[in-house]
C-alpha positions as CSV (number, residue, x, y, z in Angstrom):
1,M,16.4,8.6,16.0
2,E,17.1,12.0,14.6
3,T,20.3,13.8,15.6
4,N,22.1,16.9,14.6
5,H,24.9,16.4,12.1
6,R,28.2,16.1,13.9
7,P,30.3,18.5,11.8
8,E,33.7,16.9,12.5
9,K,32.5,13.5,11.4
10,I,30.6,14.8,8.4
11,E,33.6,16.9,7.2
12,G,35.8,13.9,7.4
13,I,33.4,11.8,5.3
14,L,33.0,14.6,2.8
15,S,36.8,15.0,2.5
16,E,37.2,11.3,2.0
17,A,34.6,11.3,-0.7
18,D,36.2,14.3,-2.4
19,E,39.6,12.7,-2.3
20,L,38.3,9.5,-3.9
21,L,36.4,11.3,-6.6
22,D,39.5,13.4,-7.4
23,Q,41.5,10.2,-7.8
24,L,38.9,8.7,-10.1
25,N,38.8,11.9,-12.2
26,S,42.6,12.0,-12.5
27,G,42.4,9.7,-15.5
28,L,42.9,6.5,-13.6
29,I,39.7,5.0,-15.0
30,E,40.7,5.6,-18.6
31,D,43.0,2.6,-18.6
32,M,40.4,0.2,-17.1
33,D,38.5,-2.6,-18.7
34,E,35.1,-1.3,-19.9
35,T,33.0,-3.4,-17.5
36,L,35.1,-2.4,-14.5
37,R,35.1,1.2,-15.6
38,T,31.3,1.1,-15.9
39,Q,31.0,-0.3,-12.4
40,I,33.3,2.3,-10.9
41,E,31.4,5.1,-12.7
42,I,28.1,3.9,-11.3
43,H,29.5,3.8,-7.8
44,A,31.1,7.2,-8.2
45,D,27.8,8.7,-9.4
46,E,26.1,7.2,-6.3
47,L,28.9,8.7,-4.1
48,K,28.4,12.1,-5.7
49,K,24.6,11.9,-5.1
50,Q,25.0,10.9,-1.5
51,R,27.5,13.7,-1.0
52,L,25.2,16.3,-2.6
53,V,22.2,15.2,-0.4
54,L,24.3,15.4,2.7
55,Q,25.8,18.8,1.8
56,E,22.3,20.3,1.0
57,S,20.9,19.0,4.3
58,I,23.8,20.6,6.2
59,E,23.3,23.9,4.4
60,K,19.6,23.9,5.1
61,G,20.3,23.2,8.7
62,E,18.0,20.1,8.6
63,R,18.1,17.5,11.3
64,A,18.5,14.0,10.0
65,D,20.0,10.7,10.9
66,A,23.6,11.4,10.1
67,G,24.3,7.6,10.1
68,S,22.2,7.1,7.0
69,F,24.2,9.6,5.1
70,S,27.6,8.3,6.2
71,E,26.4,4.7,5.5
72,G,25.5,5.5,1.9
73,I,28.8,7.3,1.3
74,H,30.8,4.6,2.9
75,K,29.0,1.9,0.9
76,A,29.8,3.7,-2.3
77,I,33.4,4.2,-1.3
78,D,33.7,0.5,-0.3
79,D,32.2,-0.6,-3.7
80,I,34.7,1.6,-5.6
81,V,37.7,0.2,-3.5
82,T,36.5,-3.3,-4.2
83,A,36.3,-2.6,-8.0
84,M,39.8,-1.0,-7.9
85,K,41.2,-4.1,-6.1
86,A,39.7,-6.2,-8.8
87,L,41.4,-4.0,-11.4
88,T,44.8,-4.5,-9.6
89,R,44.4,-8.3,-9.6
90,Y,43.4,-8.1,-13.3
91,L,46.5,-6.0,-14.2
92,T,49.0,-8.2,-12.3
């Protein structure tokens, strides 16, 4: 089912994505194990792609299933959080 993007929900998702990407870019990943760093970078790249697709769709005024965008972004965020929790366990 196609719906219009709900701006308040989408802006919240995009803000959450931006905040997480800023944290990752702050140098946090420099101290990580190489394997974990690679996993997080892969998930961060996916998050950036999903965010870009959603932003372009909004700018073009396209109708789409907003749930599919938010699902992809939330999956990438969840994967990054899981990897960061693994790092915390590794460091303690």
